[in-house]
N, C-alpha and C positions, 0 to 999 in steps of 0.2 A: 492574534494578529501575527503569530508565526504559523495560524495554519494556513496560510494563503501558499508558501512554499512548501509545504508538506503536502499540501493538494495537487499542486501541481507535481510534487514526483508521485504522487499515488494514482496519477489518472493510467489507465489500463494502456496506451500507447505504447512508448518506444520502453519504459519500464517495466511494463505489466507480462501482458501474452508475445509482443508481437519477439521480442530473444527467446523467451521462453521457448514458446513454438519454432523460432529456426533452433535450437539449440535440442531440442528432442526431436526432431525431425531430420537433422543430421544422422541423430542415436540409432536410428531405422535401420535396419537390414534390409536388403534387396526384397524390393516388395513385385514380385514377378516377375517375367521375365517378358514381356510384352510391352508395346508401347502406352498402353494406357496404365502399365503397372509403373513404366518410368515418368508417364507424365503426371501421376499423380505424387510421386516421391514429389518432384520439382514443385509442386502447388503447396505440400504438406510443406514444406522450407521457405513458403512465404508468408510476409505477415498476415493475418486474420482482421477482417475489417472491421474491427473493434470500435464503437462510439467513442470518439476522444473528449472530453469536457474540457471547456477553457478553462484555463484558471482563473481563480475569483483575482480580483484588484484590492490590496487589503488595505488599499489607500482611498477607498471609492469613497465617497459621503457617508454613502448607506454602512459600509462597515464601523465608518469613523464615529457615527450616530448613532451603533449599537453600543458601541466599546464607552464610549464614554457618557451613553445613559445607564451601564449598568454598574459603573465605577462610581457615578454620582448619588446612588443608592447609598450607598454603607457612610458614604463623606455628609451628606445631609443627616442621613439619622444620626452620625455619632456627634453630630456638630448639636444639634436638636436635644441630645441627650446633655452633653455637658452644659449647654446655655440654659436648660431646667433644672439643673445642679448650682449651676453659680449664680442664679437667679433668685433662687430660695435656701441658698445660706450664708451665710453673716462671717463664716471663717473666708480670711483671705485665703491662709492654708489651701481650705477647700477650691476656693472659686479659681484661683491661681493651676491647681492640677486641674480642675473640670475644665479649664479652656486650651489649657496645652493639650492633652491626651489627645483632642479632636486636629490641633495645630501639627503635631507628629506624624497622625495618623491621613491627615492630609498631605503632608510632603511624604511621606512613604507612595500613597498612590502618587501622586506628580512625579515620582522616581519610578513607578512603574509603565506610567504614560512615557515617559521619556524612552524606554527600555522596549515596549512593545514598537513605538514609530518608528526607533533604532530596527528592530527588525524585521517591520514592516517592509521599508527604503531595499534593506538584504534581498526582503525574500523577490521585491518587483524590478531590482536587480538581477537577480537570478533565473528570475523568469522570463526578461528581457536578450539573456545572454541565450538558454535553451530556447526562446521561440524559432522557427523555420529551420532550426538542426536537423539536415533528414540524410546527407551521407558522411563521410571518411572526412572529407574537407572539412565539411560544416562542424563535425565533433571535436577533429584538431584544433579549431579557430577557438571554441568555446572553450575549451580544456584552456586553452593559453590565457583567455580571458579570466578565469576562476582563479587561475594561477597572480596572476595577476594584480587581480583588483582586489580578493578578498583574501582572509590572515590563512595563513595552513592550517588551522585546528577549529576554523569555522565550521559547524555543521553545517549551515546551508551548503557551502560549498562542498563540504565534504559530498552530503548528497547527490547534488548535481556532478559531482566528477563521476562517483560510481552509476549516476542513469545513462550519464555517455559511454562509460566505460562497459556497461552492460550491453550496447549493441554486438559488441565484439569477442569479450573478455569477461563473462561469469565472474570467476576466480578472482581478476585484478580487480573488480570490483567490490567484490568480499573483501580483497583486503584494506583496500580504500577507507570501504565500512567501520572497519576493526579500529582505526587510529580516533574512532569517536569513543571519548572512554566514559563509560553506562555509567560510573558513580560518580561522576561530574559536571555532567551535563542534566537541564532538567528531566522531571519525570518523564513526562509524554515526551521528550527528544529522545530520549532513552528509549522508549518503548518502538518507537518510529524504528529506528535505528535497529531495534533486535528483529524487529518485522522486517525489514529488510533484508537485515542477511539471513532468516531461519525461512524467506521465499527462495533467497539463490540457492542454499541450503535441498531445501525441495527439488526446485529445478535440477542438481546437481546429482539427485538419485541418494540423499544423505537425510532423512526423518530425524532420524535419531537428534540429530547436531541442532533441527531446527526445532526439537520439540526442547533442548534445553533453556532457548531463547524464548518459547513462546511459554515456558511457564515462569518466566517474567515480568511478562505482560501483565498491566490493568488497562483494561477496558472504559471502567469509569473514570480514569484519567484525562478521555478526550471527548471531545464538545461535539466536535465536528462531524456531520451525518457519512458524510461519505469517507474521511479517515478513519473513525471508528469501523467503519464496515470493512473496509480495504482491510487492516489491523486482523479484526474479526476474525476475516474469512482466510488469512496468512494460519494465522494461531490454529484455525480449527483444523485445515488440513491438518496441519503437525501433529495435531492430538488424535484425530482420524486415522493419521498410518503411522500408531506408535503404541495403540493400545486404549485409549482414551476416546472411544470414540461416539459414546453417548454423550460425554461433557462437548464434542465439538456438535451435536446435533442441538442440543442444551444449549451453544452460544449462538448457533447459524439462526434459531428458530427468535430469537432477539432483532434478527432484521428483517423487515418486509422487501425481499427483493421485486415486487413489483411498483413497491414505489418511485415515482419518478426523479426524484431526488438521487435514488441509488442505482442509475440506468447505465454511469460510466463505470460503475463496479462491480454489475450483475455478474457477464460472465467468470468476474474470481468468487463471487456468493455462486454459483452453480457446479461451478469447480470443487469447492472445497463440500458441498453439499452431496456431490455425489461420491465423493471416496467417504462423507460422512457415513452415507445410506450402505454404502456396498460393507463397511466395516462392520456395522448392524445389521448386515441378511437381510436390508430393505430392498426387495429389488424392484417393484414398483416402481417405488418414489425415485430409487437410483438410477431408472431406466425414464424417467420424465424429464429428471435435471440434463440427461447427455443428450435425450430431444433437446432441451433447451438450448444447446449449445451447439448442436449438430444447426439450426432453425438461422442461427446469428451467424455463423460462419464454421463448414464441415472441419475445417484447419484446427479446431478448438477441441478438437478430440485427440488430435494427434500426440498428446501424451500419452493417454491412458492406453496406447496402443505398445509401451515397453513392458521389457520382463516385469523391474520392479514394481509396476503397477498391480493392483488389484484384479486374479483372474477374472473374476466377476467385470470389471471395470473391462479390460480386454478382451472378454470374448461378447460383450454387448455395445461397445465403442464399434470394432470390427464388424461386426453385425451392421450396424446402422449405417456405417460409413458404406456398405454394399450396398442394400438397401436402397438407401440415398443414388445410386449410381456415378458416385462417384469415383470408386473404387470398382478392380475386376470381383466377379464371385471367385471362392474359394479364397480371398486371397493368404499367400503363403510369405510369411516372414521366417526369411529365412538368413544364415549366418555368410558374412560373404569369408572367406578363407583366409583372403589377402587384407580381410579389415580393410578395404575399402567403401 
């Protein structure tokens, strides 16, 4: 039931490529001196047209039906065994134990249901606060609501705050995410925090710090397809950029990027695959991934133009942009002596 707010924060809109491209574009040095070059630089600062997935309602009838259906199986099974044992036993002690165990299990599962429903309500509340936030004023208002309506250490609120901060200050978002104690929250939530922090480190050109977080992630703990794919893309990029490129390739092969269900996170997967193929010297697959990003939105190639990117990615991304007609031929990436 907590997958609802995780998926909301994993959407490639405000939390994914929009702030990343804006940040990376600001790092680009002067792109020629022509009006075309200036126009390109402005375009690269804009958010790419990435399709955003509508966040699911964790309290919808279908979701509740699935949850109760999954929980009913162990409850029915344990009661069937308990009644069977009690029916064939003549010992009062055995009968008592045989019926007590199913009762304890039922109470435990009921407690889990109450907890899950509470988390779902939080997820829905967070989603409603973030819905429609498009400018600085809206972000400030949403931040105030999160501060007043949720506890300070609530993971859902922390993720939401970080998402809002990412628009203007990724480093502030990183500090916010570090408030989540990875040793005290549930393992899947800890993985979400690791992945979001790793993504920011990758954006800031700190792949080794991203790798330290990625190594603590266990994808088998995540059942939601989109959430698992998003996390897989982030950790794979971290591995690819820090000497474990084949591990990244093997991990990314677990995801069918053509699956309609994974369409919202396809840009993250293509980006990670481009890095993985570049670092394993697989040029044709690397070019194929870059072309797919170009077909979706040429601004998704902005990050590959940075000096910290792999040389093969820099060269091919620049070439594709030139061939697309979006940039002038023989585009020059120059240093600005004034740091402007």
